[in-house]
C-alpha positions in Angstrom: -137.6 -108.0 144.5 -140.6 -105.9 145.5 -141.1 -105.6 149.2 -144.4 -106.8 150.8 -146.5 -103.7 151.5 -148.0 -103.4 155.0 -150.6 -100.8 156.0 -150.4 -99.9 159.7 -152.6 -98.0 162.1 -150.8 -95.0 163.4 -152.0 -95.4 167.1 -150.0 -96.4 170.2 -151.9 -99.6 170.6 -150.5 -100.9 167.3 -146.9 -100.2 168.1 -146.1 -103.4 169.9 -147.2 -105.4 166.9 -144.9 -103.6 164.5 -141.9 -102.6 166.7 -139.8 -105.4 165.2 -140.5 -103.8 161.8 -139.9 -100.3 162.8 -137.2 -100.4 165.5 -136.1 -104.0 165.7 -134.3 -106.7 163.7 -136.8 -106.7 160.8 -136.5 -102.9 160.1 -136.3 -102.3 156.4 -137.5 -105.7 155.3 -141.0 -104.6 154.4 -142.6 -101.5 153.0 -144.6 -99.9 155.8 -147.3 -97.1 155.5 -149.1 -95.5 158.4 -152.7 -94.3 158.5 -156.1 -94.5 160.4 -157.9 -97.8 160.8 -160.5 -97.3 158.1 -157.9 -96.3 155.6 -155.8 -99.4 156.4 -158.9 -101.4 155.3 -159.3 -99.4 152.2 -155.7 -99.9 151.2 -156.1 -103.6 151.5 -159.4 -103.5 149.6 -157.9 -101.5 146.7 -154.8 -103.6 146.5 -152.5 -100.8 147.7 -151.4 -103.0 150.6 -150.6 -106.7 150.7 -151.3 -107.0 154.5 -153.1 -104.5 156.7 -154.2 -104.2 160.3 -157.9 -103.7 159.7 -160.9 -103.0 162.0 -162.3 -106.5 162.8 -165.6 -105.9 161.1 -163.8 -105.2 157.8 -162.8 -108.9 157.6 -166.5 -109.5 156.8 -166.6 -106.8 154.1 -163.4 -107.5 152.2 -163.5 -110.6 149.9 -160.6 -112.9 149.5 -158.5 -112.1 152.5 -157.2 -114.3 155.4 -156.1 -113.4 158.8 -152.7 -113.8 160.5 -152.9 -116.1 163.5 -152.4 -115.3 167.2 -152.3 -111.5 166.7 -154.9 -108.8 167.3 -155.6 -105.5 169.0 -158.1 -106.7 171.7 -159.2 -105.8 175.2 -160.5 -108.1 177.9 -162.5 -105.7 180.1 -161.9 -102.0 179.4 -159.7 -100.4 176.9 -159.6 -96.6 177.7 -159.0 -95.6 174.0 -162.5 -96.3 172.7 -164.9 -93.9 174.4 -168.4 -92.6 174.0 -168.4 -89.1 175.3 -171.9 -87.6 175.9 -173.4 -84.3 177.1 -176.2 -86.3 178.9 -176.7 -89.8 180.2 -176.5 -92.3 177.4 -180.1 -93.5 177.8 -181.2 -89.9 176.9 -179.0 -89.6 173.8 -180.8 -89.0 170.5 -177.8 -88.4 168.2 -174.3 -90.0 168.2 -171.5 -88.7 166.0 -169.2 -91.6 164.9 -165.5 -91.1 164.3 -165.0 -91.7 160.6 -161.5 -93.2 161.5 -163.3 -96.2 163.0 -165.5 -99.0 161.6 -165.3 -101.8 164.2 -166.1 -99.5 167.1 -168.8 -97.7 165.2 -170.4 -101.1 164.7 -169.9 -101.8 168.4 -171.6 -98.6 169.4 -174.6 -99.5 167.2 -174.8 -102.9 168.8 -174.6 -101.4 172.3 -177.2 -98.8 171.5 -179.8 -101.4 170.6 -178.8 -104.3 172.8 -177.5 -102.6 176.0 -178.4 -98.9 176.2 -181.9 -99.5 174.7 -181.8 -96.4 172.6 -182.3 -95.8 168.8 -180.3 -92.7 168.1 -179.5 -91.1 164.8 -175.9 -91.9 163.8 -173.9 -89.4 161.9 -170.3 -89.6 160.6 -167.9 -86.9 161.8 -164.3 -85.9 161.8 -162.4 -87.1 164.9 -162.7 -83.9 167.1 -164.7 -84.5 170.3 -165.4 -80.8 170.9 -166.7 -80.2 167.4 -168.7 -83.5 167.4 -170.5 -82.5 170.6 -171.5 -79.2 169.3 -173.8 -81.0 166.8 -174.6 -84.2 168.6 -175.6 -85.5 172.1 -172.7 -88.0 172.1 -169.5 -88.8 170.2 -167.4 -91.9 169.6 -163.8 -91.0 170.0 -161.0 -93.6 169.4 -157.3 -94.1 169.5 -154.8 -91.7 171.1 -157.3 -88.8 171.4 -159.6 -91.1 173.4 -156.7 -92.2 175.6 -155.9 -88.6 176.3 -159.5 -88.0 177.4 -159.5 -91.2 179.6 -156.2 -90.1 181.3 -157.7 -86.7 182.1 -160.8 -88.3 183.4 -158.7 -90.6 185.6 -156.8 -87.6 186.9 -160.0 -85.7 187.8 -162.1 -88.6 189.1 -159.4 -91.0 190.4 -160.4 -93.8 188.1 -160.6 -94.6 184.4 -164.0 -94.5 182.7 -165.9 -97.8 182.5 -169.6 -97.6 183.4 -171.1 -94.2 183.3 -168.6 -91.6 184.6 -169.7 -88.0 184.9 -167.2 -85.1 185.0 -168.1 -81.5 185.8 -165.9 -78.5 186.0 -164.5 -75.5 184.1 -165.1 -76.1 180.3 -161.6 -75.2 179.3 -160.0 -77.5 181.8 -162.3 -80.4 181.0 -161.2 -83.6 179.2 -163.4 -82.3 176.3 -162.7 -78.6 176.2 -165.8 -76.3 176.0 -168.2 -78.5 178.0 -168.9 -78.1 181.7 -170.5 -81.6 182.1 -169.7 -84.8 180.2 -170.5 -88.4 180.6 -167.9 -91.0 179.5 -168.3 -94.7 178.6 -165.6 -97.2 177.8 -167.0 -99.1 174.8 -165.2 -102.3 175.7 -166.4 -102.3 179.3 -169.9 -101.8 178.0 -169.6 -104.7 175.6 -168.2 -106.9 178.4 -171.2 -105.9 180.5 -173.6 -106.8 177.7 -172.0 -110.1 176.5 -169.5 -111.3 179.1 -166.9 -111.4 176.2 -163.7 -109.5 175.4 -163.7 -107.3 172.3 -161.3 -107.8 169.3 -160.9 -104.4 167.7 -158.5 -105.1 164.9 -156.6 -108.0 163.2 -153.9 -108.5 160.6 -155.4 -109.6 157.3 -154.0 -110.0 153.7 -154.2 -111.7 150.4 -153.5 -115.4 150.7 -150.9 -115.3 147.9 -148.9 -112.7 149.8 -148.8 -114.4 153.2 -146.1 -117.0 153.2 -145.1 -119.0 156.2 -142.0 -116.7 156.4 -144.3 -113.6 156.5 -146.4 -115.1 159.3 -143.3 -116.0 161.2 -141.9 -112.4 160.8 -145.2 -110.9 162.0 -145.1 -113.1 165.1 -141.5 -112.3 165.7 -142.3 -108.5 165.5 -145.0 -108.9 168.0 -142.8 -110.8 170.5 -140.1 -108.1 170.0 -142.6 -105.4 170.7 -144.0 -107.1 173.8 -140.4 -107.4 175.1 -139.9 -103.6 174.6 -143.2 -102.2 176.0 -141.3 -99.7 178.3 -139.2 -98.5 175.4 -142.3 -98.1 173.2 -144.1 -96.2 176.0 -141.2 -93.8 176.6 -141.0 -93.0 172.9 -144.7 -92.5 172.7 -144.8 -90.2 175.7 -142.6 -87.7 173.9 -144.9 -87.7 170.8 -148.2 -87.7 172.8 -147.0 -85.6 175.7 -148.4 -88.1 178.1 -146.8 -89.7 181.1 -144.8 -92.8 180.0 -145.9 -95.0 183.0 -149.5 -94.3 182.2 -148.9 -95.4 178.6 -147.1 -98.5 179.8 -150.1 -99.4 181.9 -152.3 -98.9 179.0 -150.4 -101.3 176.8 -150.0 -104.0 179.5 -153.3 -103.7 181.3 -155.8 -102.6 178.8 -154.7 -103.9 175.4 -154.3 -107.6 174.6 -152.4 -108.7 171.5 -153.5 -112.3 171.2 -156.3 -114.3 169.6 -156.8 -116.7 172.4 -159.9 -118.8 173.0 -161.7 -116.0 174.8 -160.9 -113.4 172.2 -162.0 -115.7 169.4 -165.3 -116.3 171.2 -165.6 -112.5 171.5 -165.0 -111.8 167.8 -167.3 -114.6 166.7 -170.1 -113.2 168.9 -169.5 -109.7 167.6 -169.7 -111.0 164.0 -172.9 -112.9 164.8 -174.5 -109.8 166.4 -173.4 -107.6 163.5 -175.0 -110.0 161.1 -178.2 -110.2 163.0 -178.4 -106.4 163.1 -177.9 -106.2 159.3 -174.5 -104.5 159.6 -172.8 -107.2 157.6 -174.3 -109.7 155.1 -173.3 -112.7 157.1 -170.9 -113.9 159.8 -168.1 -116.1 158.4 -165.4 -117.7 160.5 -161.9 -116.3 160.4 -159.6 -118.2 158.1 -156.0 -118.1 159.2 -152.8 -118.3 157.3 -150.6 -121.1 158.5 -147.1 -120.4 159.9 -145.5 -123.6 158.8 -147.6 -124.8 155.9 -148.8 -123.4 152.6 -152.5 -124.0 153.3 -154.8 -121.8 155.4 -156.6 -123.2 158.4 -160.1 -122.3 159.5 -160.9 -121.7 163.2 -164.0 -121.3 165.3 -164.3 -120.1 168.8 
C-alpha cells in the first residue's frame, strides 16, 4: 500500500510537530520529504504531497485543500525567527528584499509596511542571505533558522531579543549580519501584535480531503504531543546541527513558538486573511475548513 506523502519544512520550529514521525513511535509509517515553506506549498499544489505544512497564506491560494485541526506554527507575541533587518530605521526604508523561502511572512511584511510602518517600499524577491540582500536593498526579510541565529546574536550583544526597533552597532565582521556596522532589527510577529493585538499563525498542516482520514489526523496529533513531550531532546539535537546553545533553542520552542490553533490563534489568522484580502494579496478570505479526527466529514470553523 502506498504511504501517505508528507512535505515538511526543514526548520527547527517544525520539529515538534513531526518528531513522532521522525524519531518516535510513528517513524516509518509515512513518506516524509523536507524543504522550505514555499516549496511545501508547491508540492501540495502539484500533487507531489498529500499533506504539507504550508505558509498560512497559501491556504487561500490552493484550491481543494482542508486543514488539520489544533496544529500550527504560531507565535503569541514575538517569534525571533521572522525578522526584518534594515540598514536604516524602518520608516526610512525604500526597498525591502523578501526571502523567497517565505510567503506568509512576505505577506505579513507588506501588511505591516502599509498599516503600521506607513511606508510604501519597493519589494523584491531574493535568495535567503541577509548580507547579500542588504547590499542591494534597505531592508531584508529573513526567516527560519538563519533569522533565529541573528536574533540570538542580537540578544547576546544587546541583552534582549529584537521586538520593537533594536539597533546594533559594532565591527562589521562581528555583527549579526556580517559586513554592516549598523543594523536595525524588527521581530515581525511583535510588530503584527502591536498593530492588531492578535497573535500570528505562520503555517498550518493542509492536505487533500480524500487523503486525510480520521486515522491520519489522530497520527498527526499524536506526533505533535510526542514532540511537545520531547522539546529538550529536540533542542539538544538541533544545537549540534545549528551550532547554537541547546537551552536557547529550548526557550525558543517553548516561549516563542506556539503549536496550537486555539481561539486567539484562529482570531489572528482570520484577521490576517481579512487584511490580506483587503490589500489585494489574495482573492478573498475564506474560513479554514478542518478535517475531523473522529468523523469522515470536514468541519468549518470561524474565530
